[in-house]
Each structure stands twice: as structure tokens, then as C-alpha cells.
C-alpha positions as CSV (number, residue, x, y, z in Angstrom):
1,X,14.2,-8.5,9.8
2,X,11.3,-8.0,12.1
3,X,10.3,-4.8,10.2
4,X,10.4,-6.6,6.9
5,X,8.1,-9.3,8.4
6,X,5.6,-6.5,9.4
7,X,5.7,-5.0,5.9
8,X,5.1,-8.5,4.3
9,X,2.3,-9.2,6.7
10,X,0.7,-5.8,6.0
11,X,0.8,-6.5,2.2
12,X,-0.6,-10.0,2.7
13,X,-3.5,-8.6,4.8
14,X,-4.3,-5.9,2.1
15,X,-4.2,-8.5,-0.7
16,X,-6.4,-10.9,1.3
17,X,-8.9,-8.0,2.0
18,X,-9.0,-7.1,-1.7
19,X,-9.5,-10.7,-2.7
20,X,-12.3,-11.3,-0.3
21,X,-13.9,-7.9,-1.1
22,X,-13.8,-8.7,-4.8
23,X,-15.2,-12.2,-4.2
24,X,-18.0,-11.2,-1.9
25,X,-18.9,-7.6,-2.9
26,X,-19.0,-7.6,-6.6
27,X,-21.3,-10.5,-7.6
28,X,-23.2,-7.7,-9.3
29,X,-20.1,-6.2,-10.9
30,X,-21.9,-3.5,-12.9
31,X,-21.9,-1.4,-9.7
32,X,-18.1,-1.2,-9.9
33,X,-18.2,1.0,-13.0
34,X,-20.8,3.5,-11.9
35,X,-19.9,6.9,-10.4
36,X,-19.8,6.9,-6.6
37,X,-23.1,8.7,-6.1
38,X,-24.9,6.2,-8.5
39,X,-23.3,3.1,-6.9
40,X,-24.4,4.2,-3.5
41,X,-28.0,4.0,-4.7
42,X,-27.6,0.4,-5.6
43,X,-25.4,-0.5,-2.7
44,X,-27.2,-2.8,-0.4
45,X,-24.4,-3.9,2.0
46,X,-22.0,-1.0,2.1
47,X,-19.8,-2.5,-0.6
48,X,-19.0,0.9,-2.1
49,X,-17.9,2.4,1.2
50,X,-15.9,-0.7,2.0
51,X,-14.2,-0.4,-1.4
52,X,-13.5,3.2,-0.8
53,X,-12.0,2.4,2.6
54,X,-9.9,-0.4,1.0
55,X,-8.6,2.0,-1.6
56,X,-7.7,4.5,1.1
57,X,-5.9,1.9,3.2
58,X,-4.1,0.5,0.2
59,X,-3.0,3.9,-0.9
60,X,-1.7,4.8,2.6
61,X,0.2,1.5,2.7
62,X,1.7,2.1,-0.7
63,X,2.7,5.6,0.4
64,X,4.3,4.2,3.6
65,X,6.2,1.6,1.6
66,X,7.4,4.2,-0.8
67,X,8.5,6.6,1.9
68,X,10.3,3.7,3.8
69,X,12.0,2.6,0.6
70,X,13.3,6.1,-0.2
71,X,14.5,6.5,3.4
72,X,16.3,3.1,3.3
73,X,18.0,4.0,0.0
74,X,19.0,7.4,1.4
75,X,20.4,5.8,4.5
76,X,22.3,3.3,2.5
77,X,23.7,6.0,0.2
78,X,24.8,8.1,3.1
79,X,26.6,5.1,4.6
80,X,28.3,4.3,1.3
81,X,29.5,7.8,0.8
82,X,30.8,8.0,4.4
83,X,32.8,4.8,3.9
84,X,34.1,6.0,0.6
85,X,35.1,9.3,2.1
86,X,36.8,7.6,5.0
87,X,38.7,5.3,2.7
88,X,40.1,8.2,0.6
89,X,43.5,9.2,2.0
90,X,43.9,12.9,2.7
91,X,45.9,14.9,0.1
């Protein structure tokens, strides 16, 4: 249960960071739709770099969650197959 709490806390922190970033950084939202090189010209507070860092962190978190989910499903499947194999009487 402790691990689940850590995943939930991590997701909450990322969502909170995205919300605050959207609220504070993009009062001039036209910068969002420019290519990275162009948006850096208009970037007065490092918003583009913060956004890129948030995308990287969010992607890494999503990948970690996906890997953990696949691992949990695999572990559960192996356990179920072992129990099913043990319950089958020998021929």
C-alpha cells in the first residue's frame, strides 16, 4: 500500500506542477504554439525550458507507471498460472 501511495503522490505533484505552470507561464499563450527556437526568443522567464522539463518529467513518470503496471500484471499472471498448475492433479 505504501508503494501505491507514492505513485499517487507522484501523480498529484505532476498534475499540480502542470496546473501551476499553465496558470503562471502562459498568460501569453501564443508562445505555446511556436516552435521551440521561436518560443525561446519570446521567453522572458524560462517558461519554455520549464515546460520542456515538465514534459520530460511527465513522460518519465508515465513510462515508470507503464513499466510498473506491466511488471505487476506479469507477476500476477505467473502467480495465477503457478496456482493453477499446482491445483491440477498429475496424470
